[in-house]
C-alpha positions as CSV (number, residue, x, y, z in Angstrom):
1,X,-6.0,-28.2,-30.3
2,X,-2.9,-30.7,-29.2
3,X,-2.7,-31.1,-25.5
4,X,0.8,-31.9,-24.4
5,X,2.5,-32.2,-21.3
6,X,5.6,-30.8,-20.6
7,X,8.0,-32.3,-17.9
8,X,11.1,-30.8,-16.8
9,X,13.8,-32.7,-14.6
10,X,17.3,-31.4,-15.7
11,X,18.6,-29.5,-12.5
12,X,17.1,-29.4,-8.5
13,X,13.4,-27.8,-10.2
14,X,11.1,-30.6,-10.6
15,X,8.5,-29.0,-12.8
16,X,5.3,-29.8,-15.0
17,X,3.2,-28.2,-17.6
18,X,0.0,-28.9,-19.8
19,X,-0.4,-27.2,-22.3
20,X,-3.0,-26.8,-25.1
21,X,-2.0,-25.3,-28.6
22,X,0.8,-24.1,-27.1
23,X,-0.5,-21.9,-24.3
24,X,0.1,-23.4,-21.0
25,X,-2.9,-24.1,-19.3
26,X,-1.3,-25.3,-15.5
27,X,1.9,-25.4,-14.3
28,X,3.3,-27.4,-10.8
29,X,6.9,-27.1,-9.7
30,X,8.9,-27.6,-6.8
31,X,12.9,-26.7,-5.7
32,X,13.6,-29.3,-3.4
33,X,16.6,-30.7,-4.7
34,X,16.6,-34.1,-6.3
35,X,13.0,-35.6,-5.1
36,X,11.9,-36.2,-8.5
37,X,11.7,-39.8,-7.9
38,X,8.9,-38.9,-5.4
39,X,7.2,-35.9,-6.8
40,X,7.3,-36.0,-10.4
41,X,4.3,-38.5,-10.3
42,X,2.1,-36.3,-7.9
43,X,2.9,-32.9,-9.9
44,X,1.7,-34.7,-13.3
45,X,-1.4,-35.5,-11.6
46,X,-1.9,-32.2,-10.1
47,X,-1.4,-30.4,-13.5
48,X,-3.6,-32.5,-15.3
49,X,-6.1,-32.2,-12.8
50,X,-6.0,-28.3,-12.5
51,X,-5.8,-28.0,-16.2
52,X,-9.0,-30.4,-16.6
53,X,-7.1,-32.9,-19.0
54,X,-7.2,-36.7,-18.8
55,X,-4.2,-38.7,-19.2
56,X,-5.6,-40.6,-22.0
57,X,-6.7,-36.8,-23.6
58,X,-3.0,-36.3,-24.0
59,X,-1.8,-36.3,-27.7
60,X,1.8,-36.0,-26.9
61,X,4.9,-35.8,-24.0
62,X,7.7,-33.6,-24.0
63,X,10.4,-33.9,-22.0
64,X,13.5,-31.5,-21.5
65,X,16.5,-33.5,-22.9
66,X,19.6,-31.8,-21.4
67,X,22.3,-31.3,-20.5
68,X,21.7,-31.1,-16.5
69,X,21.8,-33.5,-13.5
70,X,22.5,-37.2,-15.1
71,X,20.1,-38.5,-12.2
72,X,17.5,-36.0,-13.0
73,X,17.4,-36.2,-16.7
74,X,17.1,-40.0,-16.4
75,X,14.1,-39.8,-14.1
76,X,12.2,-37.5,-16.7
77,X,13.0,-39.4,-19.5
78,X,12.3,-42.5,-17.7
79,X,8.7,-41.6,-16.8
80,X,8.4,-39.7,-19.8
81,X,8.7,-42.6,-22.1
82,X,6.5,-45.0,-19.8
83,X,3.6,-42.7,-20.1
84,X,4.3,-42.4,-23.9
85,X,4.4,-46.3,-24.4
86,X,1.5,-46.6,-21.9
87,X,-0.9,-44.1,-23.8
88,X,0.6,-44.8,-27.5
89,X,1.5,-40.9,-28.2
90,X,4.6,-39.5,-29.1
91,X,7.7,-38.3,-27.3
92,X,9.3,-35.1,-27.9
93,X,12.5,-33.6,-26.7
94,X,13.5,-30.3,-25.9
95,X,17.0,-28.5,-25.3
96,X,17.3,-27.4,-21.9
97,X,19.0,-24.3,-22.3
98,X,17.0,-23.4,-25.3
99,X,13.6,-23.6,-23.3
100,X,15.5,-21.8,-20.6
101,X,16.0,-18.8,-22.8
102,X,12.1,-18.5,-23.4
103,X,11.8,-16.5,-20.2
104,X,10.0,-13.3,-20.4
105,X,12.8,-11.8,-18.7
106,X,15.4,-13.1,-21.0
107,X,13.0,-12.4,-24.3
108,X,13.0,-8.7,-22.9
109,X,16.4,-8.0,-24.0
110,X,16.5,-6.9,-27.8
111,X,19.5,-7.1,-30.0
112,X,21.3,-9.1,-27.1
113,X,22.8,-12.7,-27.8
114,X,21.3,-15.1,-25.1
115,X,23.7,-17.5,-23.3
116,X,22.1,-19.9,-20.8
117,X,24.3,-21.3,-17.9
118,X,23.7,-24.6,-16.3
119,X,26.0,-25.3,-13.1
120,X,28.5,-28.4,-13.6
121,X,31.4,-28.6,-11.5
122,X,33.8,-26.2,-10.1
123,X,34.1,-23.7,-12.6
124,X,32.2,-25.2,-15.3
125,X,29.1,-24.5,-17.0
126,X,26.7,-26.3,-19.5
127,X,26.2,-23.2,-22.1
128,X,25.2,-22.2,-25.5
129,X,25.0,-19.3,-27.3
130,X,21.5,-17.9,-28.8
131,X,20.5,-14.7,-31.1
132,X,17.1,-12.9,-30.3
133,X,15.3,-15.1,-32.5
134,X,16.5,-18.2,-30.4
135,X,18.5,-19.5,-32.8
136,X,21.6,-21.5,-32.1
137,X,24.8,-19.7,-33.1
138,X,27.0,-22.0,-30.9
139,X,26.2,-25.5,-29.9
140,X,25.5,-26.5,-26.3
141,X,28.8,-27.3,-24.7
142,X,30.8,-27.8,-21.4
143,X,32.5,-24.8,-20.7
144,X,35.3,-24.1,-18.2
145,X,34.8,-20.0,-16.9
146,X,37.8,-17.8,-17.2
147,X,38.6,-14.6,-18.6
148,X,38.6,-15.4,-22.1
149,X,35.0,-17.2,-21.9
150,X,32.5,-16.2,-24.4
151,X,35.1,-13.3,-25.4
152,X,34.2,-13.8,-29.0
153,X,30.5,-13.6,-28.6
154,X,30.6,-10.4,-26.2
155,X,32.9,-8.5,-28.5
156,X,30.4,-8.8,-31.3
157,X,27.4,-7.5,-29.0
158,X,25.7,-7.4,-25.8
159,X,25.0,-10.6,-24.2
160,X,22.5,-11.5,-21.2
161,X,23.7,-14.3,-19.2
162,X,21.0,-16.1,-17.0
163,X,20.3,-19.3,-15.3
164,X,21.7,-21.5,-12.4
165,X,25.4,-21.7,-13.5
166,X,25.6,-17.8,-13.7
167,X,26.1,-16.9,-10.0
168,X,29.6,-18.8,-9.9
169,X,30.8,-17.0,-12.7
170,X,29.5,-13.6,-12.8
171,X,32.2,-11.8,-11.4
172,X,34.5,-12.9,-14.2
173,X,32.0,-12.2,-16.8
174,X,31.1,-9.2,-15.7
175,X,34.3,-7.5,-16.6
176,X,33.3,-7.3,-20.2
177,X,31.0,-4.0,-20.8
178,X,28.9,-5.9,-23.1
179,X,27.7,-8.6,-20.8
180,X,24.4,-8.5,-19.1
181,X,22.8,-10.5,-16.2
182,X,19.1,-11.4,-15.3
183,X,18.9,-13.4,-11.9
184,X,16.5,-15.6,-10.8
185,X,16.1,-17.8,-14.1
186,X,15.8,-21.5,-13.1
187,X,14.4,-24.2,-16.0
188,X,10.7,-24.8,-16.2
189,X,8.5,-26.8,-18.1
190,X,6.3,-23.8,-18.6
191,X,8.9,-22.3,-21.3
192,X,9.1,-25.9,-23.3
193,X,5.1,-25.0,-24.3
194,X,5.6,-23.6,-27.5
195,X,8.8,-25.4,-28.6
196,X,6.9,-28.8,-28.6
197,X,4.1,-27.7,-29.7
198,X,5.7,-26.8,-32.7
199,X,7.9,-30.0,-32.8
200,X,4.2,-31.7,-32.5
201,X,3.2,-29.8,-35.5
202,X,6.2,-30.7,-37.6
203,X,6.1,-34.5,-36.2
204,X,9.4,-33.9,-35.0
205,X,9.2,-36.7,-32.5
206,X,11.6,-39.2,-30.7
207,X,12.2,-42.9,-31.3
208,X,11.4,-44.0,-27.7
209,X,13.5,-47.3,-28.5
210,X,16.6,-45.2,-28.8
211,X,16.3,-41.8,-27.2
212,X,18.5,-41.0,-24.5
213,X,19.0,-37.4,-22.5
214,X,22.1,-35.2,-23.7
215,X,24.2,-35.8,-21.0
216,X,27.5,-34.5,-22.4
217,X,29.3,-37.3,-21.4
218,X,32.1,-36.9,-23.7
219,X,33.2,-33.7,-21.8
220,X,36.8,-34.4,-20.6
221,X,37.2,-32.3,-17.0
222,X,39.7,-29.6,-16.7
223,X,39.9,-29.2,-20.2
224,X,38.7,-25.8,-20.9
225,X,36.6,-25.4,-24.2
226,X,35.7,-21.7,-25.4
227,X,32.4,-20.8,-27.1
228,X,32.4,-18.5,-29.8
């Protein structure tokens, strides 16, 4: 039974979860702005204590890879790397948007595309398009929201939008009859457990010497990108 510590710091939410065999045993998280540097280690200690797992018993550490806040991602990845080096265990990365789509409220939508949205800046969001099996149809990109955003996906079938970037573009997206929305869905380490377990079993681990978060630094502000 794999014991994995999952860490999520891509937004204002600072979240950790201890999972065994892909089942979450404890979760501790706060949403108090970008206080990750002060709170992350404390949350990890609480999650380990609640799950009755010692740091020395962990078999891997999973971290949310982004996109998201540059500072938040850097803090989460840096700490995860340090813990992995110290314990000599592998590092696993989980795409932030894909993990968000594993929220039970999103999973309840059948035959529906899933489009997680993270706030970027102005009317921009980080987004991807997933099918009902959580397979990526359109890779993660920075998108400027306008009347043509996601139209090719929405013209095909219903799609549910969710995440911290949803509210600022809900009015534009709701003009399409196939658009659906789920409120109050934030990134959480609890949603990473099944992915990190599968990657652990498949030995899909990162090279800690070279791994960096997915910052989407190549995005050019003000240049729209349309998802299919």
